[in-house]
N, C-alpha and C positions, 0 to 999 in steps of 0.2 A: 834577128831568130824570134820568130813567133813559138810560144809554148803551147802546145794544142794540148794544154791539160786541164780538168779543173781545178781552183783554187785547192781543195782540199788535200789532192797527193799534190800539189807543190809544196804545201804546208809540210806534208809528214817529210818529203825529201830533203827541200834545202831551209824551210822555213822553219825548223829545230837547227840550225845554224845562222840564218840572217835576222832572224828576231832580236835573241842579245847585240848580235852584232848593230842590229838599228838603235836600241837602246846607243851603244860606246857612241856611233857616227854623231847624234845626232847632239849627246853632250859633248863630244871634243869641238862639234862645229859653234857651241852656246847658243843652239836656238830658244828666242827667248817669249813672251809672252806677247800677241799682238802682231808678230811680224809675220808677212806676207811671203809665204814658204811653198813650192814647188817642189813636188815628189816626183821625177821624170826616171819612169819603165818602173813604175810601183810594184809592178806583181798584184798579190790579193793584199796588199797593205802593212808590209812589217815596217815598215820605217814612215809610212803614213801615221800609222796609229803612234807612234811616238813623237808625233810633228803634235799631232792633234793634242797629248797632253800635255806639250808646252806651249804651242802656240794659239790652238783654238779653233775646232773644227771651221769656225767660219772665216780664216784667215789661211787654212791648209788648200791647197789644190794637189789634183794627183791624176798621170796623164800613163798610160799603157796601150800595145797595139791591139792586146790583146781583149778581146771581149769578155771569158767568162774570169779574168781577173778585174778587167773595170765593174761586172757586175758584182764582183763579190764586195770590192771596195764601197762598192755605193751601198749596199745590204750591210756591212759589219760597219760604216764610220756615218749615219747621217749626219748631213749637213756640209760634208765636205764635197767640195766640186769637182769630180770625175768626169774626165774627157778620155774618147777614146782615139791617141794619136801615136804616132812615132816621136822619136826623139829628135829626129832630122827635120821635121813639119812641126813644133809646136804651134799650137791655135789660139796665139798671145799677141798684144802690141808690145812692143819695145820698152821696155824700161815697166815692167809689171811688176815683179817679185823683189822681195829683201833678201831673199835664195833663190838658189835653185840647185838643189840635190838629186843625186843620180845613186842609187846603191846597189852593187851587182846586176850593173845592165850595160855600162860601157864596151864590154867585150862581146855583146851578143847585137851591137846597133850595125847597121850595114854599112852607115859612115861616122867613125866616133868621131872625127873631125870636126865634122856637119853637126850631129848631134851636141856634144860639148861648146861650139859655138852659137848654138840654136838658143842653148841653157844661158850662156853669155847675154845675151842680145836683149834676151827677157825679163835681165836682174838688172837694177836700176845702177846707175854709175856707183863704183864703191861697196856694191851689194857683194855678195858669196856666192859663189861657183864652185861648187865639190862632187866628188865623187871618190866610192870606194869598190874595189876588184878584189876577189882572192888571190891571193901570189900562187899560182898554177906552177911554179917552179917546181918546188919540194914540200911547201908547207901550209897547202888548203887543204880543205875538206874532205876532196878528193883523190890526195897524193897517193892515198892505198889503194886505193881503185884503180888508179890508170895504171900504176905499177905493174899490180898485178893485169892487168889486161894488156899491158906491152910485153911483161913475161912472156905470155903467151905466144900474142903475135907480133913483132917487133916494128909492123909497119901501121899499130895502132898509134893516131896523132895525140889522143886525150886532149887539152885544152891550154898546153902550154904555147901555143901558136897563136892563141888570139889575144886580141889588143889590151894593152893595159896591163895586163896580169903577171908580167916582169917586172925587177928594178927600175925603178925612172921611166918607164915607159910612160906610165898613164899621165906624169909630170910632162912627161914629153908633148903627149896628145894635148894633153890643155893649154901648153903655150901655145901649139901651133893654133888652137881655135883661139884664140887672139887674149885669155884670160892672163891680168897679170896678178903679177908678187904670187907664183907658186909655190906651196911649199907641199914637202911630201912629208908622211908619217904611217904608222903603223900599228893595228887594232884587232889583238887577237881575243879569239872566244876560245871556251873551253866544254865539252861535252863528254861524261863520262854515259857509256852503256854498259847496262846490267847482261844484256847477252847480244850474241854474234847477230841474231833472228833482229835483232830492235836495229840493229844498224843498217841489215843487208834488204830486209823488205820492201823498203822504201826506192830502192834501186829496181824494182820489179814493175814501178807503175809508169815508167815511161817519160820522165821528166827528165830534160835538157838532153847533155851530148850522152852524159853517162847513161840516163834510163834508156834515150835509144841505141843504145850500143848493145845492153843487155838483151831487149827485144830484139834483134837483128842477128846476134851469134846463135847457131843452132843448140838444143838443148846440153849436147856430151861438152859443148866451149863452155857453157853457163854455168855446168854442173863444175866444171875444174875453175871457172874464173872465181867462181864462191869457195870453193877450199882454198885456192891462193890468198883470197882476203883475209879471212880468215887466219892462214900463218903470217901474213904482213898485220894485223893487227893482235895478235897473241891473244891470250885468254882471259876471258871475259873474268870481272867486270872491266873494262879497258876505256881510255880515255883518248879524244880524239881533240887536238889543237888546232887552230884554223885561224889563219894570221891574213889580214887584209888591207893590202895598200890605202892610206886614206888621204888624198890629195886637194887641195883649197886653194883658192887664190879670187880674185875682185875682179869685178865686170870691167 
């Protein structure tokens, strides 16, 4: 899935959650100085920037299929090798990296097993292959939104059917891709919002499935959706806890 939005819109919508998650993800994997690390599906660079802090820009490579995100990472992180490419066709030789990581992207891959298999291919034997995706059953950052959307229209699918977002599924995809020694854990971030509008406004920017849903419904439905979301979240200030599955293995 291509995100046909600018980097700033993505940052305002999902970046507020993905940036703190990236710090936890990089720490959990123990990325160290001088390691050759690949960020697959980098988006505007939330995880990439954390990898630069730990490994050094000259040791970090990022790929993403969206040109606006590729341009943003090049501008924000000089010295990083940034390529436009899908996860399913990584433009690198076998055994190039010490670690290949994918944050919040496996569920948007056209072929998740192929994408994870490519990550395994370009990682040296014994190197780390890891991914994280939000738990979209009941603990993701968009849980209140999709619950409200389904209350208005039970036909709304949300993101709970996407690859890897349910307990055990991301680990299963890893194993299907030939990754060895697969282990699954959880990472949780918490954000407090001073007002409902701080939470809601980024949904109007058209980012991802939720943003597309907001733009496609009519004005009356959008207004009702907004009101239901406010009821779901409660009076401000309120805190949103978001949990991601974190899975790692060896090439």
